[in-house]
C-alpha positions, 0 to 999 in steps of 0.5 A: 441667555438661559438665567435660571437665577441661582436656584438648584434643582435636585429632581433626579434626572431619572424623574424628569417627565420629559425632555424640555428645550434649552430655555427651560429647566425642570425642578422639584416644586420645593425647589422654587418655593419661597414660602407656603402658607395655609389660611385663616381658620373659621367655623361656620358660626364665625361667618355672618354677613353683619361682619366686615371681612370677606373670606375667600373659601375654596368654592369660590375658585373653580376647576379653570383657574378662575375665581369669583369675589362675588358672595363672599362670606363674612368673618371679623378677624383681628388687625394682626389677622388681616396682615397676615392673612389678607390677599394681594394681586399675584397671590397664588391659591392651591385648594389642599382639602377637598373631593377628590375631583375639585382638591387641587383647584388653583388660582392666580389673583389679579384684582383685589381692591379690598380686605379679604382673608383666605380659609384654611383648605386654601394655601397661599404659595409665594415663589423664589426670584421672577416666578409668578404665581400666573404662571404656575396657575398657568402650569397646574392647569394644563392636562400635564399639571392636572395629572401631575397633581393627580399623583399625590391626591391621599385620603378618604372616599370622601375627603382628600388632601394634598401633603406639603411633603408631596406637592413639594417633590412634584415636578416643575418645568421653568422657563427662562426670564425672557420667555416666562414675562411673555407667558406671563402677559398672554395669560394676564391678558386672557384672565383680565379679559375673563374677569371683565366678562364676570364684572358686567354679569354682575352689573347686569344682574343688579340692574333693574331693566324696565323697557327694551330702550334701556336693555338696548342702551346696555347692550351697546355700552358692554359692546363698547367696553369689550371692544375696547378692552380687546383692542 
C-alpha cells in the first residue's frame, strides 16, 4: 500500500528532477513542513561560561550531518524562552546563515538529556505526519540533496543565506510510511554508534592515564562497548 497520507504535492511535473518508483512521491519541501522556527538571538556579550543554559550554534554541526554538544557556550534564558527554544530528541536543524561552503548544514538530534536552546542562525523544521527529521537530514546530506540546497544560496561573498521561500520550493522525494521507517531505523542505528564513539573520545580526553596498565584496561573497556553496540 502506497500511503502518502493526505498531503497534496504542489510540485509541477516539469520540475520533477527524475522519475521515482511507486514507493516514492515528489513534493515541494513546503508541502510537508508543519513548522519553521528560527532560533534564539544572543550576542557574544550575552554568552558566559558562568551562565546556566547551553547555546547550540551553527559551528557545532559539521558538513556530514553530525553534531556535538561538547563545549557549547552558555547564556541565560527565561522559562518561556527555554520552553520555546529547547532542543528535543528528533529535532531537525538547518543552518541558514554562513559562508557559501558551510551554509545549509543539517542534522537530526538523537539524544539530549539537558536544557539546550538553539541559535538564530539555525532553523528548526517540523514535518507533517510520519516524515521525520532523521529522514530529512539523511536526504540533505546526500550528494543530490546538497546540490539542491546549492540552488537557493544567496548573498555576498562572505555571508550567504537560505531564505524560507526558496527552501519551501525545493523538490523533496518522500517514500511511503513503511519504507521511511526502514530507512529511519538504519540511519538512526548508524548515528547512535557515531554518537557513542564521540562520547568515548570525550571521556578519554578527560582521563588522566598514568601508566600503560591503566591504558590497556581502558582499551579493553572501550572494545567491549563497541562490540556490544555492533551486535
